[in-house]
C-alpha positions as CSV (number, residue, x, y, z in Angstrom):
1,M,152.4,44.0,-25.7
2,I,150.4,43.8,-22.6
3,Y,151.8,42.1,-19.5
4,M,149.3,40.5,-17.1
5,D,150.2,38.0,-14.3
6,N,153.0,36.1,-16.1
7,M,151.2,36.4,-19.5
8,I,152.1,38.5,-22.5
9,I,149.2,39.3,-24.8
10,A,149.5,41.2,-28.1
11,N,147.7,44.5,-28.2
12,N,145.4,43.4,-31.1
13,T,144.5,40.2,-29.3
14,Y,143.7,42.1,-26.1
15,T,141.6,44.6,-28.0
16,N,139.7,41.8,-29.8
17,L,139.0,40.1,-26.5
18,C,137.8,43.3,-24.8
19,D,135.7,44.2,-27.8
20,G,134.2,40.7,-27.8
21,L,133.3,40.9,-24.1
22,V,131.8,44.4,-24.5
23,N,129.7,43.0,-27.4
24,M,128.6,40.0,-25.3
25,V,127.5,42.4,-22.5
26,N,125.7,44.6,-24.9
27,D,124.0,41.7,-26.6
28,A,122.9,40.3,-23.2
29,K,121.4,43.7,-22.3
30,R,119.6,43.8,-25.6
31,I,118.3,40.3,-25.2
32,S,117.2,41.1,-21.6
33,N,115.4,44.3,-22.9
34,L,113.7,42.3,-25.7
35,R,112.5,39.7,-23.1
36,L,111.0,42.5,-21.0
37,F,109.4,44.1,-24.0
38,I,107.9,40.7,-25.0
39,D,106.6,40.0,-21.5
40,G,105.0,43.5,-21.4
41,K,103.3,42.9,-24.8
42,V,102.0,39.5,-23.8
43,A,100.6,41.0,-20.6
44,E,99.0,43.8,-22.6
45,Y,97.4,41.4,-25.1
46,E,96.1,39.2,-22.3
47,A,94.5,42.3,-20.7
48,V,92.9,43.3,-24.0
49,M,91.5,39.8,-24.4
50,A,90.1,39.9,-20.9
51,N,88.6,43.3,-21.5
52,V,87.0,42.2,-24.7
53,A,85.7,39.0,-23.0
54,Y,84.2,41.1,-20.2
55,N,82.5,43.5,-22.7
56,Y,81.2,40.5,-24.7
57,E,79.7,39.0,-21.5
58,Q,78.0,42.4,-20.9
59,G,76.6,42.4,-24.4
60,L,78.6,45.4,-25.5
61,V,80.7,43.6,-28.1
62,P,79.4,41.3,-30.8
63,Q,80.6,37.7,-31.0
64,C,82.5,38.3,-34.3
65,V,84.6,41.0,-32.7
66,K,85.4,38.8,-29.7
67,V,86.4,35.9,-32.0
68,E,88.6,38.2,-34.2
69,S,90.2,39.8,-31.1
70,D,90.9,36.4,-29.6
71,T,92.4,35.1,-32.8
72,V,94.6,38.1,-33.4
73,H,95.9,38.4,-29.8
74,L,96.4,34.6,-29.3
75,N,98.5,34.5,-32.6
76,M,100.5,37.5,-31.5
77,I,101.1,35.9,-28.1
78,K,102.2,32.7,-29.8
79,L,104.6,34.6,-32.0
80,L,106.1,36.6,-29.1
81,N,106.6,33.4,-27.1
82,T,108.3,31.8,-30.1
83,I,110.6,34.7,-30.4
84,K,111.3,34.7,-26.7
85,G,112.2,31.0,-26.9
86,M,114.6,31.8,-29.7
87,L,116.2,34.5,-27.6
88,N,116.6,32.0,-24.8
89,E,118.4,29.6,-27.1
90,I,120.7,32.4,-28.3
91,S,121.6,33.5,-24.8
92,T,122.6,30.0,-23.8
93,L,125.1,29.6,-26.6
């Protein structure tokens, strides 16, 4: 038994509460790290798209390469933003 400010808590209950809080903190850190990773990837993909667009305007990249690059990177950005939205929903529960 653990005695805390006029409360008595069974050891296993206390342990479960502590473990739950530690898991919540660890999950929050993981979610935060995932958000940072997603933000970094979105910025990276936007930079690649801007670079391809610049090279296209300079005549260094054919149109088909620009279109394919835009399609792939825009779809990846949509996917990452969807995952980030799901993480936001999870973290508010």
